[in-house]
C-alpha positions as CSV (number, residue, x, y, z in Angstrom):
1,M,89.9,160.2,40.0
2,M,87.1,162.5,39.6
3,L,86.2,163.7,36.0
4,T,86.5,167.5,37.0
5,S,90.1,167.1,38.2
6,P,92.6,169.4,36.1
7,T,94.0,166.0,34.6
8,W,90.8,165.3,33.1
9,R,89.7,168.6,31.7
10,G,89.9,168.9,27.8
11,I,90.4,165.1,27.2
12,I,87.0,164.1,25.8
13,G,88.2,165.0,22.4
14,Q,91.4,163.1,22.7
15,S,92.3,159.7,21.7
16,W,92.9,156.8,24.2
17,T,96.4,156.6,22.6
18,D,96.9,160.5,23.1
19,L,95.5,160.0,26.7
20,V,98.0,157.0,27.9
21,E,101.0,159.1,26.3
22,V,100.0,162.0,28.2
23,M,99.4,160.2,31.7
24,M,102.0,157.4,31.5
25,P,105.7,158.7,32.7
26,H,108.6,158.2,30.3
27,P,109.7,154.6,29.9
28,D,112.9,155.3,31.8
29,D,110.9,157.3,34.8
30,K,108.8,154.2,34.8
31,S,111.7,151.8,35.4
32,A,113.0,153.8,38.1
33,V,109.5,154.2,40.1
34,L,109.3,149.9,39.2
35,R,112.8,149.4,40.6
36,A,111.9,151.4,43.8
37,A,108.8,149.5,44.4
38,R,110.6,146.3,44.1
39,A,108.5,145.6,41.0
40,L,110.7,145.7,38.2
41,N,110.8,142.5,36.4
42,A,114.1,141.3,35.9
43,R,113.4,139.2,33.1
44,P,111.1,141.0,30.9
45,Q,112.2,139.4,27.6
46,A,110.9,136.2,29.2
47,V,107.3,137.2,28.9
48,V,106.1,136.0,25.3
49,D,102.2,136.4,26.4
50,P,100.3,138.1,23.5
51,A,99.0,140.8,25.3
52,F,102.5,141.7,26.2
53,T,104.2,141.3,22.9
54,S,101.2,143.1,20.9
55,G,102.7,146.9,21.6
56,D,99.9,147.9,23.6
57,P,101.3,150.1,25.8
58,F,98.9,149.3,28.7
59,F,100.7,145.9,28.8
60,D,104.4,146.5,30.4
61,A,106.3,143.3,30.9
62,R,108.9,145.4,33.1
63,D,106.1,145.6,35.6
64,L,106.2,142.4,37.5
65,V,103.1,142.8,39.7
66,Q,101.2,143.5,36.3
67,V,102.8,140.4,35.0
68,K,101.8,138.1,37.7
69,Y,98.2,139.4,38.1
70,E,97.8,138.9,34.3
71,M,99.2,135.1,34.6
72,L,96.6,134.7,37.4
73,R,93.9,136.1,35.6
74,R,94.6,133.9,32.4
75,V,94.2,130.8,34.4
76,Q,91.4,131.7,36.7
77,V,89.0,133.8,34.5
78,E,90.1,132.2,31.1
79,G,90.6,128.5,32.2
80,Q,93.9,128.4,30.7
81,A,96.5,125.9,31.6
82,V,98.8,126.6,34.5
83,T,102.2,125.0,32.8
84,T,101.6,126.7,29.6
85,T,100.2,130.2,30.9
86,A,103.6,130.1,33.7
87,A,105.5,129.7,30.6
88,A,104.1,132.3,28.6
89,F,104.7,134.8,31.4
90,G,108.3,133.9,31.9
91,F,107.5,131.8,35.4
92,S,107.8,128.2,36.5
93,R,104.6,125.9,37.6
94,P,106.0,126.3,41.1
95,S,106.2,129.9,40.8
96,F,102.8,130.4,39.7
97,Y,101.3,128.6,42.7
98,A,103.6,130.7,44.9
99,A,102.3,133.9,43.3
100,Q,98.7,132.6,43.8
101,A,99.0,131.5,47.3
102,A,100.6,135.2,47.8
103,W,97.2,136.8,46.1
104,Q,94.8,134.9,48.0
105,A,97.0,135.5,51.3
106,A,97.6,139.7,50.5
107,G,95.9,140.5,47.4
108,L,97.8,142.8,45.0
109,P,100.7,143.7,47.5
110,G,101.1,140.0,48.0
111,L,102.7,140.0,44.3
112,L,105.4,142.3,45.3
113,P,108.6,140.1,46.1
114,A,109.3,140.3,49.8
115,R,111.6,142.6,51.2
116,P,115.4,141.4,51.2
117,G,117.4,141.0,54.4
118,P,116.7,139.0,57.4
119,R,113.2,139.0,58.8
120,G,114.3,138.9,62.6
121,G,117.2,138.4,65.0
122,H,118.9,135.2,64.3
123,K,120.9,135.6,67.5
124,L,118.6,137.0,70.0
125,T,116.4,133.6,70.1
126,A,113.6,133.3,72.5
127,A,115.8,131.9,74.8
128,V,118.8,134.1,74.9
129,V,115.7,137.4,75.5
130,A,114.4,135.2,78.3
131,F,117.8,134.8,79.9
132,L,118.3,138.7,79.8
133,V,114.9,139.4,81.1
134,E,116.0,137.0,83.9
135,Q,119.4,138.9,84.4
136,R,117.7,142.4,84.2
137,A,114.8,141.1,86.8
138,C,117.9,139.9,89.1
139,D,119.6,143.2,88.6
140,P,117.6,146.1,87.3
141,H,120.9,148.3,87.1
142,L,122.6,145.8,85.3
143,P,124.6,147.8,82.4
144,T,124.3,146.5,79.0
145,A,127.8,146.0,78.4
146,Q,127.6,143.4,81.3
147,L,124.8,141.6,79.5
148,V,126.7,141.5,76.5
149,A,129.6,139.6,78.3
150,L,127.1,137.4,80.1
151,V,125.4,136.3,76.6
152,Q,129.0,135.8,75.2
153,E,129.7,133.5,78.3
154,R,126.6,131.5,78.3
155,F,125.7,131.1,74.7
156,G,129.0,131.6,73.1
157,L,127.2,134.6,70.9
158,V,128.8,137.9,69.9
159,V,125.9,140.4,70.0
160,H,125.9,144.3,69.8
161,R,124.7,146.2,73.0
162,R,122.3,148.0,71.0
163,S,120.5,144.7,69.7
164,I,120.0,143.7,73.4
165,E,118.7,147.2,74.1
166,R,116.4,146.5,71.3
167,A,115.5,143.2,72.3
168,L,114.7,144.3,75.9
169,A,112.9,147.1,75.0
170,R,110.4,145.3,72.6
171,H,109.9,142.4,75.1
172,T,108.8,145.5,77.5
173,K,106.8,147.1,74.8
174,K,104.8,143.9,74.2
175,G,103.8,143.7,78.0
176,R,106.0,141.1,79.2
177,R,107.6,142.8,82.0
178,T,108.7,140.5,84.4
179,P,107.3,141.4,88.2
180,P,109.9,142.9,90.5
């Protein structure tokens, strides 16, 4: 943020505490924002590190990303032991190493929990998609409803027609179109 922006005008005479109170959202608003970003710590009471229990408004035990970052920083920069540091931040030792690997792989965004839900189609495996592509190659005008029946007959899977249409579209989009 530039010092010439309207937010920064007139704050030279204010104390840091006043500035934090002005800039930080209301605690309930911050919880809502953290929850929406999947960064709300489900167990803030487990964080017993002095920085978070000192009352400093900068350190917020509800902010999962900040808690994980500070935990990693304590071990990396300050050289504290993994086991005691992880416990002080409300994590297990394996959770520390998982956070460390996520940090090394993706940086700060890696400290956010993964999105819930399936990561990909579990019914439409590569073999099923290959079968669908083969059927469409043999008869390009084969209706999707017929493909649904063929998949059920051949693989014993009940698959929605839109799932088949999306799988075929993804296959075509990736340039894997089978020659006519």
